[in-house]
C-alpha positions as CSV (number, residue, x, y, z in Angstrom):
1,M,-3.3,2.8,-20.8
2,D,-5.2,5.8,-20.9
3,A,-5.6,8.0,-17.3
4,R,-9.1,8.1,-17.5
5,F,-9.6,4.5,-18.4
6,Q,-6.9,3.5,-15.6
7,R,-8.6,5.2,-12.7
8,R,-12.5,3.5,-14.0
9,V,-10.3,0.1,-13.9
10,Q,-9.4,1.1,-10.7
11,R,-12.7,2.4,-9.1
12,Y,-15.2,-0.6,-10.0
13,G,-12.5,-3.3,-9.6
14,W,-12.4,-1.8,-6.2
15,D,-15.4,-1.6,-5.9
16,L,-16.0,-5.1,-6.2
17,A,-13.6,-5.8,-3.9
18,A,-14.6,-4.1,-1.3
19,A,-16.7,-7.2,0.5
20,D,-14.0,-9.3,0.6
21,Y,-11.2,-6.5,1.0
22,E,-10.6,-7.2,4.6
23,A,-10.8,-11.1,5.4
24,L,-8.2,-11.8,2.4
25,W,-5.9,-9.0,2.9
26,Q,-6.0,-7.5,6.8
27,A,-3.4,-9.6,8.2
28,Q,-1.0,-9.4,4.6
29,L,-0.7,-6.0,5.1
30,A,-1.0,-5.8,8.8
31,D,3.2,-5.6,8.9
32,A,3.2,-2.4,6.3
33,Q,0.4,-1.0,7.9
34,R,2.0,-0.9,11.4
35,A,5.2,0.7,10.6
36,L,3.7,3.0,8.1
37,L,1.8,4.2,11.6
38,A,4.5,4.2,13.9
39,A,6.5,6.5,11.3
40,A,4.0,8.9,11.2
41,E,4.2,9.8,14.9
42,L,0.9,10.9,15.4
43,G,0.1,12.6,18.5
44,R,-3.4,13.6,20.0
45,G,-5.0,16.3,19.1
46,K,-3.4,15.6,15.1
47,H,-5.4,15.8,11.6
48,V,-4.9,13.5,9.3
49,L,-5.8,12.5,5.6
50,D,-5.8,9.0,4.8
51,V,-5.2,8.6,1.2
52,A,-7.0,5.6,-0.8
53,C,-7.9,4.5,2.5
54,G,-9.8,1.4,1.3
55,T,-12.0,0.1,4.1
56,G,-10.6,2.1,6.9
57,L,-7.9,-0.3,8.4
58,V,-5.2,2.5,8.8
59,S,-8.0,5.5,9.7
60,F,-9.4,3.7,12.3
61,A,-6.3,3.0,13.9
62,A,-4.9,6.7,13.3
63,A,-8.4,7.9,14.7
64,R,-7.2,6.2,17.9
65,A,-4.0,7.9,18.0
66,V,-5.2,11.4,17.3
67,G,-8.1,10.9,19.9
68,P,-11.3,12.8,20.4
69,G,-9.5,16.2,20.0
70,G,-8.4,15.2,16.5
71,G,-9.9,13.4,13.2
72,V,-9.0,11.4,10.4
73,L,-10.5,11.9,6.9
74,G,-10.1,8.9,5.0
75,V,-10.4,9.2,1.1
76,D,-10.7,6.6,-1.9
77,L,-11.3,6.4,-5.6
78,S,-14.2,3.6,-4.8
79,G,-17.1,4.4,-3.5
80,G,-17.5,0.8,-2.4
81,M,-14.7,0.8,-0.1
82,V,-15.8,4.4,1.5
83,D,-19.1,3.3,2.0
84,A,-17.8,-0.1,4.0
85,A,-15.2,2.3,5.6
86,R,-18.7,4.2,6.6
87,Q,-20.6,1.3,8.2
88,R,-17.5,0.2,10.0
89,A,-17.1,3.4,11.7
90,T,-20.9,3.2,12.7
91,Q,-20.5,-0.3,14.2
92,R,-17.2,0.4,15.9
93,G,-18.6,3.9,16.9
94,V,-15.3,5.9,15.8
95,P,-16.8,9.6,15.5
96,N,-13.6,11.6,14.6
97,A,-13.0,8.9,11.6
98,A,-14.9,10.5,8.3
99,F,-15.0,9.2,4.8
100,V,-15.6,10.5,1.5
101,R,-14.9,9.7,-2.6
102,M,-12.0,11.7,-3.7
103,D,-9.1,11.3,-6.4
104,A,-6.0,11.2,-4.9
105,E,-4.6,13.2,-7.9
106,A,-7.4,16.0,-7.2
107,L,-7.9,16.3,-3.7
108,T,-10.7,18.6,-2.8
109,L,-9.4,20.5,0.3
110,P,-7.8,23.4,1.4
111,E,-4.1,23.9,1.4
112,A,-2.3,23.6,4.5
113,S,-5.4,21.7,6.2
114,V,-4.0,18.9,7.5
115,D,-1.2,17.7,9.9
116,V,-0.1,14.3,8.4
117,A,-0.7,12.7,5.3
118,L,-0.9,9.2,5.3
119,C,-1.0,6.4,2.2
120,A,-0.8,2.8,3.0
121,L,-0.5,0.7,-0.5
122,G,-2.5,3.3,-2.8
123,L,-0.1,5.2,-5.1
124,M,0.9,1.8,-7.5
125,Y,-2.8,2.1,-8.6
126,M,-2.6,5.8,-9.7
127,P,-2.1,7.1,-13.4
128,D,0.5,10.0,-11.4
129,P,1.2,8.7,-8.6
130,E,3.5,11.9,-8.4
131,Q,0.6,14.1,-9.0
132,A,-0.8,12.5,-6.0
133,L,2.4,13.0,-3.9
134,R,2.1,16.7,-4.7
135,E,-1.7,16.9,-3.8
136,M,-0.9,15.4,-0.5
137,R,2.3,18.0,0.3
138,R,-0.1,21.0,-0.6
139,V,-2.7,20.0,2.0
140,L,0.2,19.7,4.5
141,R,0.5,22.4,7.3
142,P,4.4,23.6,7.6
143,G,6.2,21.3,9.6
144,G,3.5,18.2,8.6
145,R,4.7,14.8,7.8
146,L,3.9,12.8,4.7
147,V,4.3,8.8,5.3
148,V,3.8,6.8,2.9
149,A,3.8,2.9,1.5
150,V,4.3,1.0,-1.6
151,W,5.0,-2.8,-2.4
152,G,8.8,-3.1,-2.8
153,E,11.2,-4.7,-5.5
154,R,9.0,-7.3,-8.1
155,A,11.8,-9.7,-7.6
156,R,11.0,-9.8,-3.9
157,C,7.1,-10.2,-3.9
158,G,6.5,-13.5,-5.3
159,W,2.9,-13.1,-5.9
160,A,3.8,-11.1,-9.0
161,P,3.1,-12.9,-12.1
162,L,-0.6,-12.3,-11.3
163,F,-0.2,-9.4,-13.5
164,E,0.9,-10.9,-16.5
165,I,-1.0,-13.9,-15.8
166,V,-4.3,-11.6,-15.8
167,D,-2.8,-9.1,-18.6
168,A,-2.8,-12.1,-21.4
169,E,-6.0,-12.4,-21.4
170,V,-7.2,-8.5,-21.5
171,V,-6.7,-5.6,-24.0
172,G,-4.1,-3.6,-22.2
173,E,-2.6,-4.2,-18.6
174,V,-4.2,-3.7,-15.4
175,C,-1.6,-2.6,-13.3
176,P,1.1,-0.6,-15.1
177,L,4.4,0.3,-14.0
178,F,2.8,-1.2,-10.4
179,F,6.3,-1.9,-9.1
180,R,8.3,1.1,-10.8
181,L,8.0,3.3,-7.0
182,G,9.4,0.0,-5.2
183,Q,12.7,0.0,-6.8
184,R,15.4,1.1,-5.4
185,D,15.1,4.6,-3.8
186,A,12.2,5.5,-6.0
187,L,9.6,6.8,-3.7
188,A,12.2,8.3,-1.5
189,R,13.2,10.5,-4.8
190,A,9.9,11.2,-5.5
191,C,9.0,12.5,-2.3
192,A,12.4,14.6,-2.3
193,A,10.8,16.2,-5.6
194,T,7.7,17.0,-4.7
195,P,9.5,18.7,-2.5
196,L,9.6,17.4,0.8
197,A,12.4,16.4,3.4
198,V,13.1,12.7,3.3
199,I,13.4,11.6,6.8
200,R,13.5,8.0,6.7
201,E,13.1,4.8,4.0
202,Q,12.7,1.5,5.3
203,R,12.1,-1.9,3.5
204,I,10.1,-4.2,5.2
205,T,10.1,-8.1,4.1
206,T,7.1,-9.7,4.5
207,T,5.1,-13.2,4.0
208,L,1.8,-13.4,2.9
209,V,0.6,-16.4,4.4
210,Y,-2.6,-18.6,2.8
211,A,-4.4,-21.5,4.0
212,D,-5.1,-23.1,0.9
213,A,-5.1,-22.2,-2.9
214,D,-8.7,-21.4,-2.9
215,E,-7.4,-18.6,0.0
216,A,-4.2,-17.5,-2.1
217,C,-6.7,-17.1,-5.7
218,G,-9.1,-15.1,-3.5
219,A,-6.6,-12.7,-2.3
220,A,-5.1,-12.3,-5.8
221,F,-8.2,-12.7,-8.2
222,V,-11.3,-11.1,-5.7
223,G,-10.2,-8.8,-3.4
224,G,-7.4,-7.1,-5.2
225,P,-6.7,-4.6,-8.5
226,V,-7.3,-7.4,-10.9
227,A,-11.1,-8.0,-9.0
228,L,-12.9,-6.3,-12.5
229,A,-10.9,-8.1,-15.5
230,W,-11.9,-11.1,-12.8
231,S,-15.6,-10.4,-12.8
232,R,-15.6,-10.4,-16.6
233,F,-13.9,-13.8,-17.6
234,D,-16.1,-17.0,-17.7
235,R,-15.5,-20.3,-15.9
236,E,-12.9,-21.4,-18.6
237,V,-10.5,-18.5,-18.5
238,R,-11.3,-18.2,-14.5
239,E,-10.0,-21.9,-14.2
240,R,-6.8,-21.4,-16.7
241,L,-5.8,-18.6,-14.3
242,R,-6.1,-20.1,-11.2
243,A,-3.6,-23.0,-12.8
244,R,-1.4,-20.6,-13.9
245,Y,-1.1,-18.6,-10.7
246,L,-0.7,-21.8,-8.6
247,E,2.2,-22.7,-11.0
248,A,3.8,-19.4,-10.5
249,I,3.4,-19.5,-6.8
250,A,4.3,-23.2,-6.6
251,P,8.0,-22.6,-4.7
252,W,6.1,-20.9,-1.9
253,R,3.6,-24.4,-1.2
254,D,3.5,-25.0,2.3
255,G,1.2,-27.9,3.1
256,H,-1.5,-27.6,1.8
257,G,-1.1,-23.5,2.1
258,Y,0.9,-21.4,0.8
259,R,3.7,-18.7,2.5
260,V,4.5,-16.3,-0.8
261,P,7.4,-13.7,0.1
262,G,6.5,-10.0,-0.3
263,E,8.3,-6.8,0.7
264,F,7.1,-3.2,1.3
265,V,9.0,0.5,1.0
266,I,7.8,3.1,3.3
267,V,9.0,6.7,3.2
268,S,8.2,9.3,5.9
269,A,9.0,12.8,4.9
270,Q,8.4,16.4,6.0
271,T,7.5,19.7,4.5
């Protein structure tokens, strides 16, 4: 897929997903986000960059950790996500968190300007994740820390058939190479090549819990990376996709709901 086209697909897809994202994904991603923040070892007064910040779930936790003497800048390619994060910052009274629309592969920030760079489950959507890592490395101060989380091995993520199901209805791929950095030590090697000194790689198994089929399909199609494609499908196609996806996750049916396995990979590194 052409890189510019991929960025447009992700940008406008996440714009559409912004309103439903937290309701559908906050609980499901909590384990990965807690582990990422723990690995960051944020101290009072630190200045943090949160790349692919979404609606600010990680940003707000980081802002609390660094206190009023520190600050967090959340950046995201999606203007809808950035707008949602700004609204939540105002509602929650978080003055030390700011949000800007920015491409992670071309950060408009000076070199050596932040103490910590975070990226929670954003690299998989970028055309050139290695370039995004180089940009995060560039803006880190000497001794600064990078902590990145991605989804893990395809075989350990029960919801993975989603992409193939949607790709069958569109021209091209929605999220090409989504699971590439989740394989073996791929993320650690990408960080080391930046270059950064890798401190730790950890894998976390998780369970995505959905109350019913509507919630499972909402997370997959409405509040996730295929939202743009979903918005353009007619009723007949949507019903077909729902049926195929529910068939794919049927092994994890639990009464009326679903308990779908997943895996995260988290790497911490230092300049």
